[in-house]
TIVO-2410 file (N, C-alpha, C; in nm, 3 decimals):
# residues 67
REC num residu      c1      c2      c3 atome chaine
REC   1      M  -0.159   0.510   0.495     N      A
REC   1      M  -0.283   0.567   0.451    CA      A
REC   1      M  -0.341   0.642   0.570     C      A
REC   2      R  -0.391   0.763   0.544     N      A
REC   2      R  -0.442   0.844   0.655    CA      A
REC   2      R  -0.578   0.903   0.621     C      A
REC   3      F  -0.672   0.884   0.711     N      A
REC   3      F  -0.804   0.949   0.703    CA      A
REC   3      F  -0.810   1.044   0.823     C      A
REC   4      E  -0.819   1.173   0.797     N      A
REC   4      E  -0.824   1.271   0.905    CA      A
REC   4      E  -0.935   1.371   0.875     C      A
REC   5      N  -1.030   1.383   0.968     N      A
REC   5      N  -1.147   1.470   0.952    CA      A
REC   5      N  -1.227   1.438   0.827     C      A
REC   6      A  -1.234   1.310   0.792     N      A
REC   6      A  -1.313   1.265   0.678    CA      A
REC   6      A  -1.455   1.241   0.727     C      A
REC   7      V  -1.539   1.343   0.725     N      A
REC   7      V  -1.672   1.333   0.784    CA      A
REC   7      V  -1.785   1.367   0.689     C      A
REC   8      T  -1.759   1.430   0.577     N      A
REC   8      T  -1.870   1.476   0.492    CA      A
REC   8      T  -1.927   1.366   0.404     C      A
REC   9      K  -1.843   1.273   0.356     N      A
REC   9      K  -1.889   1.162   0.274    CA      A
REC   9      K  -1.824   1.035   0.326     C      A
REC  10      S  -1.875   0.919   0.282     N      A
REC  10      S  -1.811   0.794   0.322    CA      A
REC  10      S  -1.684   0.774   0.239     C      A
REC  11      S  -1.587   0.703   0.298     N      A
REC  11      S  -1.459   0.675   0.232    CA      A
REC  11      S  -1.427   0.528   0.247     C      A
REC  12      S  -1.343   0.477   0.156     N      A
REC  12      S  -1.306   0.336   0.166    CA      A
REC  12      S  -1.166   0.312   0.113     C      A
REC  13      L  -1.107   0.204   0.160     N      A
REC  13      L  -0.982   0.151   0.110    CA      A
REC  13      L  -1.005   0.002   0.091     C      A
REC  14      T  -1.003  -0.045  -0.034     N      A
REC  14      T  -1.033  -0.185  -0.061    CA      A
REC  14      T  -0.932  -0.245  -0.160     C      A
REC  15      N  -0.910  -0.375  -0.145     N      A
REC  15      N  -0.827  -0.454  -0.237    CA      A
REC  15      N  -0.691  -0.390  -0.265     C      A
REC  16      S  -0.623  -0.349  -0.160     N      A
REC  16      S  -0.494  -0.283  -0.176    CA      A
REC  16      S  -0.387  -0.354  -0.093     C      A
REC  17      A  -0.262  -0.331  -0.131     N      A
REC  17      A  -0.148  -0.381  -0.054    CA      A
REC  17      A  -0.067  -0.261  -0.008     C      A
REC  18      L  -0.047  -0.251   0.122     N      A
REC  18      L   0.037  -0.146   0.180    CA      A
REC  18      L   0.150  -0.217   0.252     C      A
REC  19      H   0.276  -0.175   0.226     N      A
REC  19      H   0.386  -0.249   0.285    CA      A
REC  19      H   0.508  -0.161   0.309     C      A
REC  20      N   0.589  -0.207   0.402     N      A
REC  20      N   0.721  -0.153   0.432    CA      A
REC  20      N   0.721  -0.004   0.468     C      A
REC  21      G   0.670   0.027   0.586     N      A
REC  21      G   0.672   0.165   0.631    CA      A
REC  21      G   0.726   0.176   0.772     C      A
REC  22      Y   0.786   0.290   0.802     N      A
REC  22      Y   0.839   0.315   0.935    CA      A
REC  22      Y   0.744   0.398   1.020     C      A
REC  23      S   0.619   0.408   0.976     N      A
REC  23      S   0.515   0.476   1.052    CA      A
REC  23      S   0.394   0.384   1.059     C      A
REC  24      W   0.278   0.435   1.094     N      A
REC  24      W   0.157   0.354   1.103    CA      A
REC  24      W   0.107   0.318   0.964     C      A
REC  25      G   0.054   0.196   0.948     N      A
REC  25      G   0.000   0.154   0.820    CA      A
REC  25      G  -0.123   0.233   0.780     C      A
REC  26      I  -0.224   0.234   0.867     N      A
REC  26      I  -0.347   0.310   0.846    CA      A
REC  26      I  -0.379   0.385   0.975     C      A
REC  27      T  -0.408   0.512   0.964     N      A
REC  27      T  -0.453   0.589   1.079    CA      A
REC  27      T  -0.583   0.659   1.043     C      A
REC  28      I  -0.681   0.648   1.133     N      A
REC  28      I  -0.812   0.710   1.113    CA      A
REC  28      I  -0.839   0.798   1.234     C      A
REC  29      T  -0.848   0.930   1.212     N      A
REC  29      T  -0.863   1.026   1.321    CA      A
REC  29      T  -0.980   1.119   1.291     C      A
REC  30      A  -1.069   1.137   1.388     N      A
REC  30      A  -1.181   1.232   1.379    CA      A
REC  30      A  -1.259   1.214   1.249     C      A
REC  31      S  -1.289   1.089   1.214     N      A
REC  31      S  -1.357   1.058   1.088    CA      A
REC  31      S  -1.476   0.968   1.114     C      A
REC  32      K  -1.559   0.952   1.012     N      A
REC  32      K  -1.673   0.859   1.023    CA      A
REC  32      K  -1.705   0.801   0.887     C      A
REC  33      N  -1.776   0.688   0.891     N      A
REC  33      N  -1.820   0.617   0.771    CA      A
REC  33      N  -1.703   0.576   0.682     C      A
REC  34      I  -1.610   0.500   0.741     N      A
REC  34      I  -1.491   0.452   0.670    CA      A
REC  34      I  -1.500   0.300   0.658     C      A
REC  35      L  -1.473   0.247   0.539     N      A
REC  35      L  -1.468   0.104   0.514    CA      A
REC  35      L  -1.325   0.065   0.476     C      A
REC  36      I  -1.267  -0.028   0.552     N      A
REC  36      I  -1.135  -0.083   0.524    CA      A
REC  36      I  -1.158  -0.233   0.499     C      A
REC  37      K  -1.147  -0.276   0.371     N      A
REC  37      K  -1.187  -0.413   0.337    CA      A
REC  37      K  -1.089  -0.478   0.239     C      A
REC  38      D  -1.056  -0.605   0.269     N      A
REC  38      D  -0.978  -0.692   0.181    CA      A
REC  38      D  -0.843  -0.632   0.140     C      A
REC  39      N  -0.770  -0.583   0.238     N      A
REC  39      N  -0.637  -0.526   0.215    CA      A
REC  39      N  -0.531  -0.611   0.282     C      A
REC  40      V  -0.407  -0.591   0.243     N      A
REC  40      V  -0.293  -0.653   0.309    CA      A
REC  40      V  -0.203  -0.540   0.361     C      A
REC  41      L  -0.174  -0.543   0.491     N      A
REC  41      L  -0.080  -0.448   0.553    CA      A
REC  41      L   0.036  -0.531   0.606     C      A
REC  42      Y   0.158  -0.500   0.561     N      A
REC  42      Y   0.272  -0.582   0.595    CA      A
REC  42      Y   0.395  -0.495   0.623     C      A
REC  43      N   0.461  -0.526   0.733     N      A
REC  43      N   0.589  -0.465   0.772    CA      A
REC  43      N   0.577  -0.315   0.800     C      A
REC  44      F   0.499  -0.281   0.901     N      A
REC  44      F   0.489  -0.143   0.948    CA      A
REC  44      F   0.535  -0.135   1.092     C      A
REC  45      R   0.583  -0.018   1.132     N      A
REC  45      R   0.626   0.004   1.270    CA      A
REC  45      R   0.570   0.137   1.317     C      A
REC  46      P   0.516   0.149   1.432     N      A
REC  46      P   0.494   0.049   1.535    CA      A
REC  46      P   0.352  -0.008   1.534     C      A
REC  47      I   0.262   0.044   1.449     N      A
REC  47      I   0.120   0.008   1.455    CA      A
REC  47      I   0.068  -0.021   1.314     C      A
REC  48      G  -0.015  -0.126   1.300     N      A
REC  48      G  -0.076  -0.157   1.171    CA      A
REC  48      G  -0.195  -0.067   1.140     C      A
REC  49      I  -0.293  -0.066   1.231     N      A
REC  49      I  -0.413   0.018   1.214    CA      A
REC  49      I  -0.439   0.092   1.345     C      A
REC  50      N  -0.454   0.224   1.337     N      A
REC  50      N  -0.482   0.306   1.455    CA      A
REC  50      N  -0.610   0.385   1.429     C      A
REC  51      I  -0.702   0.381   1.525     N      A
REC  51      I  -0.828   0.455   1.514    CA      A
REC  51      I  -0.845   0.538   1.640     C      A
REC  52      G  -0.872   0.669   1.624     N      A
REC  52      G  -0.892   0.755   1.739    CA      A
REC  52      G  -0.999   0.859   1.712     C      A
REC  53      G  -1.096   0.872   1.803     N      A
REC  53      G  -1.199   0.974   1.792    CA      A
REC  53      G  -1.284   0.962   1.668     C      A
REC  54      S  -1.312   0.840   1.625     N      A
REC  54      S  -1.387   0.817   1.502    CA      A
REC  54      S  -1.506   0.727   1.528     C      A
REC  55      S  -1.600   0.725   1.434     N      A
REC  55      S  -1.719   0.640   1.450    CA      A
REC  55      S  -1.757   0.577   1.317     C      A
REC  56      N  -1.832   0.467   1.327     N      A
REC  56      N  -1.881   0.392   1.211    CA      A
REC  56      N  -1.766   0.349   1.119     C      A
REC  57      I  -1.667   0.283   1.179     N      A
REC  57      I  -1.552   0.232   1.105    CA      A
REC  57      I  -1.572   0.082   1.087     C      A
REC  58      T  -1.564   0.032   0.964     N      A
REC  58      T  -1.578  -0.110   0.935    CA      A
REC  58      T  -1.446  -0.163   0.884     C      A
REC  59      I  -1.394  -0.267   0.952     N      A
REC  59      I  -1.270  -0.333   0.911    CA      A
REC  59      I  -1.305  -0.479   0.887     C      A
REC  60      D  -1.289  -0.527   0.762     N      A
REC  60      D  -1.335  -0.660   0.726    CA      A
REC  60      D  -1.241  -0.726   0.627     C      A
REC  61      G  -1.199  -0.848   0.655     N      A
REC  61      G  -1.124  -0.929   0.560    CA      A
REC  61      G  -0.984  -0.880   0.529     C      A
REC  62      N  -0.918  -0.815   0.624     N      A
REC  62      N  -0.783  -0.763   0.603    CA      A
REC  62      N  -0.681  -0.859   0.663     C      A
REC  63      A  -0.561  -0.860   0.607     N      A
REC  63      A  -0.449  -0.935   0.663    CA      A
REC  63      A  -0.344  -0.834   0.709     C      A
REC  64      V  -0.305  -0.844   0.837     N      A
REC  64      V  -0.207  -0.752   0.893    CA      A
REC  64      V  -0.095  -0.836   0.953     C      A
REC  65      G   0.029  -0.814   0.907     N      A
REC  65      G   0.138  -0.897   0.956    CA      A
REC  65      G   0.270  -0.822   0.965     C      A
REC  66      L   0.363  -0.881   1.041     N      A
REC  66      L   0.497  -0.828   1.065    CA      A
REC  66      L   0.492  -0.682   1.110     C      A
REC  67      I   0.418  -0.658   1.218     N      A
REC  67      I   0.404  -0.524   1.274    CA      A
REC  67      I   0.497  -0.512   1.393     C      A
***
């Protein structure tokens, strides 16, 4: 899942399962007002969640494993 330049409105990812990827599970770049809540991220390489150059990011109640 990728959020890039998401700045005009708030965005969210909730109650989802993301699994088995050979890239990053979630990447948030140059974005703001993002909610990542109650998700499962499993079996990603090399990074589960990556945030760069972003603000007001909320990560709550997620399970991240086998990274």
